N, CA, C and O atoms as CSV, one atom per row, in Angstrom:
chain,resi,resn,atom,element,x,y,z
A,1,MET,N,N,1.150,-15.839,4.492
A,1,MET,CA,C,2.468,-16.381,4.313
A,1,MET,C,C,3.463,-15.253,4.570
A,1,MET,O,O,3.281,-14.137,4.084
A,2,PHE,N,N,4.501,-15.540,5.323
A,2,PHE,CA,C,5.544,-14.563,5.601
A,2,PHE,C,C,6.806,-14.909,4.815
A,2,PHE,O,O,7.229,-16.064,4.773
A,3,TYR,N,N,7.397,-13.893,4.196
A,3,TYR,CA,C,8.645,-14.046,3.453
A,3,TYR,C,C,9.626,-13.013,3.999
A,3,TYR,O,O,9.312,-11.823,4.031
A,4,ASP,N,N,10.783,-13.442,4.419
A,4,ASP,CA,C,11.804,-12.530,4.931
A,4,ASP,C,C,12.954,-12.498,3.932
A,4,ASP,O,O,13.727,-13.450,3.831
A,5,GLU,N,N,13.059,-11.401,3.201
A,5,GLU,CA,C,14.095,-11.204,2.182
A,5,GLU,C,C,14.175,-12.406,1.238
A,5,GLU,O,O,15.232,-13.027,1.122
A,6,PRO,N,N,13.064,-12.743,0.559
A,6,PRO,CA,C,13.049,-13.961,-0.267
A,6,PRO,C,C,13.994,-13.923,-1.461
A,6,PRO,O,O,14.317,-14.969,-2.024
A,7,SER,N,N,14.438,-12.739,-1.853
A,7,SER,CA,C,15.310,-12.666,-3.032
A,7,SER,C,C,16.738,-12.235,-2.692
A,7,SER,O,O,17.503,-11.855,-3.580
A,8,ALA,N,N,17.090,-12.294,-1.426
A,8,ALA,CA,C,18.438,-11.880,-1.014
A,8,ALA,C,C,19.504,-12.691,-1.743
A,8,ALA,O,O,19.482,-13.922,-1.726
A,9,GLY,N,N,20.430,-11.992,-2.378
A,9,GLY,CA,C,21.551,-12.629,-3.039
A,9,GLY,C,C,21.251,-13.211,-4.407
A,9,GLY,O,O,22.123,-13.835,-5.012
A,10,LEU,N,N,20.043,-13.023,-4.908
A,10,LEU,CA,C,19.690,-13.585,-6.204
A,10,LEU,C,C,19.939,-12.586,-7.330
A,10,LEU,O,O,19.932,-11.374,-7.113
A,11,ASP,N,N,20.159,-13.112,-8.537
A,11,ASP,CA,C,20.326,-12.227,-9.683
A,11,ASP,C,C,18.958,-11.652,-10.071
A,11,ASP,O,O,17.929,-12.191,-9.663
A,12,PRO,N,N,18.933,-10.568,-10.851
A,12,PRO,CA,C,17.670,-9.894,-11.171
A,12,PRO,C,C,16.619,-10.788,-11.832
A,12,PRO,O,O,15.426,-10.606,-11.590
A,13,VAL,N,N,17.031,-11.736,-12.650
A,13,VAL,CA,C,16.058,-12.628,-13.295
A,13,VAL,C,C,15.396,-13.519,-12.253
A,13,VAL,O,O,14.178,-13.693,-12.268
A,14,MET,N,N,16.187,-14.080,-11.352
A,14,MET,CA,C,15.617,-14.935,-10.310
A,14,MET,C,C,14.750,-14.133,-9.340
A,14,MET,O,O,13.775,-14.658,-8.803
A,15,VAL,N,N,15.097,-12.873,-9.116
A,15,VAL,CA,C,14.242,-12.017,-8.287
A,15,VAL,C,C,12.865,-11.910,-8.941
A,15,VAL,O,O,11.841,-12.002,-8.264
A,16,GLY,N,N,12.848,-11.716,-10.251
A,16,GLY,CA,C,11.578,-11.654,-10.970
A,16,GLY,C,C,10.792,-12.947,-10.867
A,16,GLY,O,O,9.570,-12.922,-10.724
A,17,VAL,N,N,11.485,-14.080,-10.937
A,17,VAL,CA,C,10.830,-15.385,-10.807
A,17,VAL,C,C,10.205,-15.520,-9.418
A,17,VAL,O,O,9.056,-15.944,-9.293
A,18,ILE,N,N,10.953,-15.163,-8.384
A,18,ILE,CA,C,10.444,-15.248,-7.004
A,18,ILE,C,C,9.246,-14.314,-6.836
A,18,ILE,O,O,8.245,-14.698,-6.230
A,19,ASP,N,N,9.338,-13.084,-7.369
A,19,ASP,CA,C,8.220,-12.142,-7.273
A,19,ASP,C,C,6.960,-12.719,-7.919
A,19,ASP,O,O,5.868,-12.630,-7.357
A,20,LYS,N,N,7.122,-13.310,-9.100
A,20,LYS,CA,C,5.976,-13.900,-9.797
A,20,LYS,C,C,5.399,-15.059,-8.990
A,20,LYS,O,O,4.180,-15.201,-8.891
A,21,LEU,N,N,6.260,-15.878,-8.418
A,21,LEU,CA,C,5.803,-16.996,-7.594
A,21,LEU,C,C,4.988,-16.492,-6.397
A,21,LEU,O,O,3.934,-17.044,-6.083
A,22,ILE,N,N,5.473,-15.464,-5.744
A,22,ILE,CA,C,4.756,-14.899,-4.592
A,22,ILE,C,C,3.388,-14.378,-5.034
A,22,ILE,O,O,2.380,-14.662,-4.386
A,23,LYS,N,N,3.346,-13.616,-6.135
A,23,LYS,CA,C,2.071,-13.088,-6.638
A,23,LYS,C,C,1.121,-14.224,-6.998
A,23,LYS,O,O,-0.058,-14.183,-6.646
A,24,ASP,N,N,1.630,-15.245,-7.702
A,24,ASP,CA,C,0.785,-16.367,-8.119
A,24,ASP,C,C,0.243,-17.141,-6.918
A,24,ASP,O,O,-0.942,-17.473,-6.885
A,25,LEU,N,N,1.091,-17.431,-5.934
A,25,LEU,CA,C,0.633,-18.153,-4.740
A,25,LEU,C,C,-0.410,-17.357,-3.967
A,25,LEU,O,O,-1.414,-17.903,-3.508
A,26,THR,N,N,-0.159,-16.073,-3.833
A,26,THR,CA,C,-1.099,-15.212,-3.110
A,26,THR,C,C,-2.462,-15.235,-3.780
A,26,THR,O,O,-3.492,-15.354,-3.116
A,27,SER,N,N,-2.455,-15.121,-5.097
A,27,SER,CA,C,-3.709,-15.096,-5.853
A,27,SER,C,C,-4.398,-16.465,-5.870
A,27,SER,O,O,-5.584,-16.569,-5.556
A,28,LYS,N,N,-3.666,-17.494,-6.229
A,28,LYS,CA,C,-4.260,-18.830,-6.390
A,28,LYS,C,C,-4.753,-19.422,-5.076
A,28,LYS,O,O,-5.766,-20.120,-5.044
A,29,LEU,N,N,-4.031,-19.140,-3.992
A,29,LEU,CA,C,-4.421,-19.694,-2.695
A,29,LEU,C,C,-5.332,-18.766,-1.906
A,29,LEU,O,O,-5.875,-19.157,-0.872
A,30,GLY,N,N,-5.502,-17.535,-2.389
A,30,GLY,CA,C,-6.358,-16.576,-1.694
A,30,GLY,C,C,-5.817,-16.210,-0.318
A,30,GLY,O,O,-6.578,-16.056,0.638
A,31,ILE,N,N,-4.502,-16.072,-0.226
A,31,ILE,CA,C,-3.868,-15.782,1.059
A,31,ILE,C,C,-3.307,-14.361,1.076
A,31,ILE,O,O,-3.217,-13.696,0.044
A,32,THR,N,N,-2.944,-13.928,2.246
A,32,THR,CA,C,-2.221,-12.671,2.403
A,32,THR,C,C,-0.748,-13.013,2.530
A,32,THR,O,O,-0.368,-13.916,3.275
A,33,SER,N,N,0.075,-12.278,1.792
A,33,SER,CA,C,1.519,-12.460,1.882
A,33,SER,C,C,2.138,-11.205,2.482
A,33,SER,O,O,1.819,-10.086,2.079
A,34,VAL,N,N,3.014,-11.404,3.436
A,34,VAL,CA,C,3.788,-10.322,4.027
A,34,VAL,C,C,5.229,-10.556,3.600
A,34,VAL,O,O,5.832,-11.576,3.934
A,35,VAL,N,N,5.777,-9.589,2.851
A,35,VAL,CA,C,7.113,-9.731,2.304
A,35,VAL,C,C,8.007,-8.642,2.883
A,35,VAL,O,O,7.739,-7.453,2.711
A,36,ILE,N,N,9.052,-9.048,3.560
A,36,ILE,CA,C,10.047,-8.109,4.069
A,36,ILE,C,C,11.165,-8.065,3.042
A,36,ILE,O,O,11.811,-9.077,2.771
A,37,THR,N,N,11.390,-6.884,2.471
A,37,THR,CA,C,12.408,-6.778,1.432
A,37,THR,C,C,12.963,-5.364,1.350
A,37,THR,O,O,12.316,-4.394,1.745
A,38,HIS,N,N,14.173,-5.278,0.829
A,38,HIS,CA,C,14.789,-3.999,0.505
A,38,HIS,C,C,14.839,-3.818,-1.010
A,38,HIS,O,O,15.352,-2.812,-1.500
A,39,GLU,N,N,14.311,-4.782,-1.745
A,39,GLU,CA,C,14.332,-4.769,-3.203
A,39,GLU,C,C,13.213,-3.876,-3.731
A,39,GLU,O,O,12.052,-4.283,-3.767
A,40,MET,N,N,13.565,-2.660,-4.139
A,40,MET,CA,C,12.549,-1.718,-4.594
A,40,MET,C,C,11.781,-2.218,-5.815
A,40,MET,O,O,10.562,-2.056,-5.848
A,41,PRO,N,N,12.428,-2.822,-6.827
A,41,PRO,CA,C,11.625,-3.331,-7.953
A,41,PRO,C,C,10.589,-4.366,-7.507
A,41,PRO,O,O,9.477,-4.399,-8.034
A,42,SER,N,N,10.951,-5.208,-6.538
A,42,SER,CA,C,10.004,-6.208,-6.033
A,42,SER,C,C,8.814,-5.540,-5.367
A,42,SER,O,O,7.670,-5.954,-5.561
A,43,ILE,N,N,9.082,-4.521,-4.591
A,43,ILE,CA,C,7.993,-3.815,-3.911
A,43,ILE,C,C,6.980,-3.313,-4.928
A,43,ILE,O,O,5.774,-3.482,-4.748
A,44,PHE,N,N,7.468,-2.697,-5.993
A,44,PHE,CA,C,6.562,-2.143,-6.987
A,44,PHE,C,C,5.888,-3.217,-7.834
A,44,PHE,O,O,4.836,-2.959,-8.421
A,45,ARG,N,N,6.466,-4.415,-7.913
A,45,ARG,CA,C,5.849,-5.509,-8.679
A,45,ARG,C,C,4.802,-6.269,-7.882
A,45,ARG,O,O,3.787,-6.683,-8.440
A,46,ILE,N,N,5.031,-6.461,-6.576
A,46,ILE,CA,C,4.169,-7.411,-5.855
A,46,ILE,C,C,3.287,-6.810,-4.772
A,46,ILE,O,O,2.328,-7.454,-4.345
A,47,ALA,N,N,3.578,-5.605,-4.318
A,47,ALA,CA,C,2.862,-5.082,-3.151
A,47,ALA,C,C,1.524,-4.442,-3.504
A,47,ALA,O,O,1.379,-3.785,-4.535
A,48,ASP,N,N,0.564,-4.650,-2.628
A,48,ASP,CA,C,-0.691,-3.904,-2.654
A,48,ASP,C,C,-0.629,-2.779,-1.625
A,48,ASP,O,O,-1.220,-1.714,-1.806
A,49,GLU,N,N,0.100,-3.040,-0.542
A,49,GLU,CA,C,0.256,-2.092,0.564
A,49,GLU,C,C,1.716,-2.143,0.997
A,49,GLU,O,O,2.309,-3.218,1.072
A,50,VAL,N,N,2.290,-0.980,1.282
A,50,VAL,CA,C,3.695,-0.893,1.674
A,50,VAL,C,C,3.774,-0.227,3.038
A,50,VAL,O,O,3.100,0.769,3.300
A,51,ILE,N,N,4.597,-0.786,3.889
A,51,ILE,CA,C,4.912,-0.149,5.172
A,51,ILE,C,C,6.427,-0.029,5.228
A,51,ILE,O,O,7.144,-1.014,5.053
A,52,MET,N,N,6.909,1.182,5.473
A,52,MET,CA,C,8.349,1.412,5.599
A,52,MET,C,C,8.640,1.778,7.044
A,52,MET,O,O,8.028,2.681,7.615
A,53,LEU,N,N,9.593,1.052,7.622
A,53,LEU,CA,C,10.006,1.299,9.000
A,53,LEU,C,C,11.360,1.984,9.015
A,53,LEU,O,O,12.217,1.716,8.174
A,54,TYR,N,N,11.539,2.863,9.973
A,54,TYR,CA,C,12.837,3.502,10.192
A,54,TYR,C,C,12.925,3.862,11.664
A,54,TYR,O,O,12.026,4.506,12.206
A,55,GLY,N,N,13.993,3.454,12.303
A,55,GLY,CA,C,14.153,3.738,13.722
A,55,GLY,C,C,13.062,3.129,14.575
A,55,GLY,O,O,12.699,3.681,15.614
A,56,GLY,N,N,12.532,1.988,14.140
A,56,GLY,CA,C,11.491,1.308,14.899
A,56,GLY,C,C,10.114,1.931,14.759
A,56,GLY,O,O,9.196,1.566,15.493
A,57,LYS,N,N,9.956,2.861,13.834
A,57,LYS,CA,C,8.674,3.543,13.645
A,57,LYS,C,C,8.242,3.455,12.192
A,57,LYS,O,O,9.069,3.373,11.284
A,58,ILE,N,N,6.930,3.475,11.987
A,58,ILE,CA,C,6.392,3.517,10.638
A,58,ILE,C,C,6.569,4.927,10.104
A,58,ILE,O,O,6.051,5.885,10.678
A,59,VAL,N,N,7.309,5.054,8.993
A,59,VAL,CA,C,7.511,6.366,8.371
A,59,VAL,C,C,6.716,6.493,7.075
A,59,VAL,O,O,6.606,7.584,6.515
A,60,PHE,N,N,6.163,5.377,6.598
A,60,PHE,CA,C,5.292,5.412,5.425
A,60,PHE,C,C,4.371,4.207,5.476
A,60,PHE,O,O,4.777,3.106,5.848
A,61,GLN,N,N,3.108,4.441,5.088
A,61,GLN,CA,C,2.162,3.350,4.893
A,61,GLN,C,C,1.218,3.772,3.781
A,61,GLN,O,O,0.602,4.835,3.849
A,62,GLY,N,N,1.107,2.944,2.765
A,62,GLY,CA,C,0.226,3.258,1.653
A,62,GLY,C,C,0.496,2.355,0.464
A,62,GLY,O,O,1.184,1.341,0.573
A,63,SER,N,N,-0.059,2.745,-0.668
A,63,SER,CA,C,0.081,1.954,-1.890
A,63,SER,C,C,1.465,2.145,-2.498
A,63,SER,O,O,2.155,3.108,-2.168
A,64,PRO,N,N,1.878,1.241,-3.381
A,64,PRO,CA,C,3.145,1.441,-4.091
A,64,PRO,C,C,3.165,2.765,-4.863
A,64,PRO,O,O,4.203,3.424,-4.930
A,65,GLY,N,N,2.034,3.156,-5.440
A,65,GLY,CA,C,1.965,4.437,-6.144
A,65,GLY,C,C,2.198,5.617,-5.221
A,65,GLY,O,O,2.892,6.571,-5.571
A,66,ALA,N,N,1.607,5.539,-4.035
A,66,ALA,CA,C,1.819,6.603,-3.047
A,66,ALA,C,C,3.270,6.618,-2.573
A,66,ALA,O,O,3.831,7.683,-2.315
A,67,LEU,N,N,3.877,5.436,-2.460
A,67,LEU,CA,C,5.289,5.361,-2.096
A,67,LEU,C,C,6.140,6.050,-3.157
A,67,LEU,O,O,7.024,6.847,-2.844
A,68,ARG,N,N,5.857,5.728,-4.413
A,68,ARG,CA,C,6.613,6.296,-5.524
A,68,ARG,C,C,6.502,7.822,-5.568
A,68,ARG,O,O,7.458,8.498,-5.946
A,69,SER,N,N,5.354,8.366,-5.187
A,69,SER,CA,C,5.144,9.818,-5.263
A,69,SER,C,C,5.353,10.531,-3.930
A,69,SER,O,O,5.110,11.733,-3.829
A,70,SER,N,N,5.803,9.803,-2.904
A,70,SER,CA,C,6.029,10.411,-1.595
A,70,SER,C,C,7.052,11.536,-1.681
A,70,SER,O,O,8.022,11.459,-2.436
A,71,THR,N,N,6.819,12.575,-0.900
A,71,THR,CA,C,7.770,13.688,-0.829
A,71,THR,C,C,8.622,13.622,0.444
A,71,THR,O,O,9.442,14.507,0.687
A,72,SER,N,N,8.432,12.587,1.248
A,72,SER,CA,C,9.228,12.426,2.463
A,72,SER,C,C,10.695,12.244,2.094
A,72,SER,O,O,11.011,11.374,1.282
A,73,PRO,N,N,11.607,13.040,2.667
A,73,PRO,CA,C,13.034,12.871,2.378
A,73,PRO,C,C,13.546,11.466,2.716
A,73,PRO,O,O,14.394,10.932,2.001
A,74,LEU,N,N,13.041,10.866,3.792
A,74,LEU,CA,C,13.449,9.501,4.153
A,74,LEU,C,C,13.037,8.512,3.070
A,74,LEU,O,O,13.836,7.686,2.628
A,75,VAL,N,N,11.790,8.608,2.655
A,75,VAL,CA,C,11.275,7.691,1.634
A,75,VAL,C,C,12.000,7.910,0.312
A,75,VAL,O,O,12.412,6.945,-0.332
A,76,ARG,N,N,12.159,9.149,-0.094
A,76,ARG,CA,C,12.822,9.463,-1.374
A,76,ARG,C,C,14.233,8.888,-1.406
A,76,ARG,O,O,14.638,8.274,-2.393
A,77,GLN,N,N,14.981,9.092,-0.318
A,77,GLN,CA,C,16.352,8.588,-0.284
A,77,GLN,C,C,16.366,7.070,-0.400
A,77,GLN,O,O,17.185,6.509,-1.129
A,78,PHE,N,N,15.473,6.411,0.308
A,78,PHE,CA,C,15.462,4.951,0.304
A,78,PHE,C,C,15.082,4.389,-1.059
A,78,PHE,O,O,15.773,3.512,-1.579
A,79,ILE,N,N,13.995,4.880,-1.644
A,79,ILE,CA,C,13.563,4.276,-2.914
A,79,ILE,C,C,14.495,4.629,-4.066
A,79,ILE,O,O,14.579,3.882,-5.041
A,80,ASN,N,N,15.196,5.752,-3.969
A,80,ASN,CA,C,16.145,6.125,-5.016
A,80,ASN,C,C,17.548,5.596,-4.766
A,80,ASN,O,O,18.390,5.629,-5.663
A,81,GLY,N,N,17.811,5.112,-3.564
A,81,GLY,CA,C,19.140,4.623,-3.221
A,81,GLY,C,C,20.178,5.724,-3.170
A,81,GLY,O,O,21.355,5.489,-3.441
A,82,ASP,N,N,19.740,6.935,-2.822
A,82,ASP,CA,C,20.660,8.069,-2.774
A,82,ASP,C,C,21.672,7.910,-1.638
A,82,ASP,O,O,21.287,7.558,-0.523
A,83,PRO,N,N,22.958,8.162,-1.900
A,83,PRO,CA,C,23.971,8.021,-0.854
A,83,PRO,C,C,23.924,9.142,0.179
A,83,PRO,O,O,24.426,8.973,1.290
A,84,GLU,N,N,23.341,10.262,-0.158
A,84,GLU,CA,C,23.254,11.392,0.763
A,84,GLU,C,C,21.799,11.631,1.150
A,84,GLU,O,O,20.899,11.528,0.317
A,85,GLY,N,N,21.582,11.948,2.413
A,85,GLY,CA,C,20.228,12.242,2.872
A,85,GLY,C,C,20.050,11.912,4.334
A,85,GLY,O,O,21.008,11.568,5.027
A,86,PRO,N,N,18.821,12.018,4.802
A,86,PRO,CA,C,18.554,11.857,6.230
A,86,PRO,C,C,18.815,10.461,6.773
A,86,PRO,O,O,19.006,10.300,7.979
A,87,LEU,N,N,18.827,9.446,5.913
A,87,LEU,CA,C,19.053,8.089,6.404
A,87,LEU,C,C,20.493,7.837,6.819
A,87,LEU,O,O,20.773,6.879,7.540
A,88,ASN,N,N,21.399,8.679,6.373
A,88,ASN,CA,C,22.793,8.506,6.760
A,88,ASN,C,C,23.395,9.825,7.210
A,88,ASN,O,O,24.486,10.212,6.792
A,89,ALA,N,N,22.663,10.494,8.064
A,89,ALA,CA,C,23.143,11.749,8.631
A,89,ALA,C,C,24.460,11.512,9.359
A,89,ALA,O,O,24.690,10.410,9.858
A,90,PRO,N,N,25.334,12.521,9.433
A,90,PRO,CA,C,26.648,12.351,10.071
A,90,PRO,C,C,26.587,11.751,11.474
A,90,PRO,O,O,27.437,10.936,11.830
A,91,ARG,N,N,25.610,12.137,12.262
A,91,ARG,CA,C,25.498,11.600,13.620
A,91,ARG,C,C,25.291,10.091,13.589
A,91,ARG,O,O,25.876,9.361,14.390
A,92,GLN,N,N,24.456,9.626,12.661
A,92,GLN,CA,C,24.199,8.196,12.559
A,92,GLN,C,C,25.436,7.447,12.092
A,92,GLN,O,O,25.707,6.345,12.568
A,93,LEU,N,N,26.184,8.026,11.173
A,93,LEU,CA,C,27.417,7.385,10.728
A,93,LEU,C,C,28.434,7.316,11.857
A,93,LEU,O,O,29.150,6.323,11.989
A,94,ALA,N,N,28.503,8.366,12.671
A,94,ALA,CA,C,29.418,8.366,13.811
A,94,ALA,C,C,29.027,7.281,14.812
A,94,ALA,O,O,29.895,6.599,15.358
A,95,GLU,N,N,27.721,7.118,15.056
A,95,GLU,CA,C,27.254,6.085,15.974
A,95,GLU,C,C,27.570,4.688,15.430
A,95,GLU,O,O,27.985,3.806,16.181
A,96,LEU,N,N,27.376,4.495,14.140
A,96,LEU,CA,C,27.697,3.209,13.529
A,96,LEU,C,C,29.189,2.932,13.629
A,96,LEU,O,O,29.594,1.819,13.961
A,97,SER,N,N,30.001,3.931,13.345
A,97,SER,CA,C,31.449,3.780,13.448
A,97,SER,C,C,31.847,3.413,14.877
A,97,SER,O,O,32.709,2.560,15.088
A,98,GLN,N,N,31.224,4.051,15.839
A,98,GLN,CA,C,31.500,3.767,17.252
A,98,GLN,C,C,31.184,2.315,17.568
A,98,GLN,O,O,31.978,1.633,18.217
A,99,ARG,N,N,30.027,1.834,17.112
A,99,ARG,CA,C,29.639,0.446,17.376
A,99,ARG,C,C,30.579,-0.538,16.689
A,99,ARG,O,O,30.933,-1.568,17.262
A,100,LEU,N,N,30.985,-0.220,15.456
A,100,LEU,CA,C,31.803,-1.155,14.691
A,100,LEU,C,C,33.276,-1.138,15.078
A,100,LEU,O,O,33.918,-2.186,15.146
A,101,PHE,N,N,33.809,0.055,15.330
A,101,PHE,CA,C,35.255,0.191,15.478
A,101,PHE,C,C,35.713,0.650,16.848
A,101,PHE,O,O,36.916,0.708,17.104
A,102,GLY,N,N,34.791,0.974,17.728
A,102,GLY,CA,C,35.155,1.391,19.078
A,102,GLY,C,C,35.454,2.878,19.162
A,102,GLY,O,O,35.368,3.601,18.169
A,103,SER,N,N,35.792,3.304,20.313
A,103,SER,CA,C,35.982,4.718,20.612
A,103,SER,C,C,37.091,5.343,19.782
A,103,SER,O,O,38.206,4.826,19.705
A,104,GLY,N,N,36.754,6.482,19.156
A,104,GLY,CA,C,37.750,7.307,18.481
A,104,GLY,C,C,38.251,6.786,17.158
A,104,GLY,O,O,39.141,7.399,16.567
A,105,ARG,N,N,37.718,5.674,16.660
A,105,ARG,CA,C,38.204,5.125,15.385
A,105,ARG,C,C,37.126,5.277,14.329
A,105,ARG,O,O,35.931,5.240,14.625
A,106,THR,N,N,37.554,5.445,13.133
A,106,THR,CA,C,36.662,5.491,11.980
A,106,THR,C,C,37.050,4.364,11.039
A,106,THR,O,O,38.111,3.766,11.217
A,107,PRO,N,N,36.228,4.053,10.042
A,107,PRO,CA,C,36.589,2.966,9.124
A,107,PRO,C,C,37.952,3.155,8.464
A,107,PRO,O,O,38.620,2.172,8.146
A,108,ALA,N,N,38.380,4.414,8.251
A,108,ALA,CA,C,39.680,4.669,7.632
A,108,ALA,C,C,40.815,4.630,8.652
A,108,ALA,O,O,41.984,4.753,8.286
A,109,GLY,N,N,40.477,4.460,9.922
A,109,GLY,CA,C,41.479,4.365,10.961
A,109,GLY,C,C,41.857,5.708,11.566
A,109,GLY,O,O,42.710,5.773,12.451
A,110,GLY,N,N,41.229,6.776,11.097
A,110,GLY,CA,C,41.528,8.101,11.635
A,110,GLY,C,C,40.731,8.381,12.887
A,110,GLY,O,O,39.882,7.591,13.299
A,111,ALA,N,N,41.019,9.520,13.479
A,111,ALA,CA,C,40.285,9.914,14.676
A,111,ALA,C,C,38.933,10.440,14.289
A,111,ALA,O,O,38.777,11.031,13.221
A,112,SER,N,N,37.954,10.237,15.138
A,112,SER,CA,C,36.607,10.748,14.845
A,112,SER,C,C,36.396,12.079,15.514
A,112,SER,O,O,35.324,12.671,15.386
């Protein structure tokens, strides 16, 4: 069964309900579930295996425990939700600004 962001926009209690439903269905039906999510608590509640993609490449593959103890700066920033780190390097922010606002503009309207 494939789930694409099954808890997007839900409150934390409903996220827990959805996570439990996914775990119960997987177990009771004896199926494999593939869940695409950015919800870190869900990952640690329901996953047996985690794959993290970045830039179209696998940057982590392993158990939730291995994810939690990873020393990769990319993984650490993502699971901790840190605002600073390799996932938002200045070059990437400049490229995003270029795509969103066009040449020479930044979100604040200043020159880049």
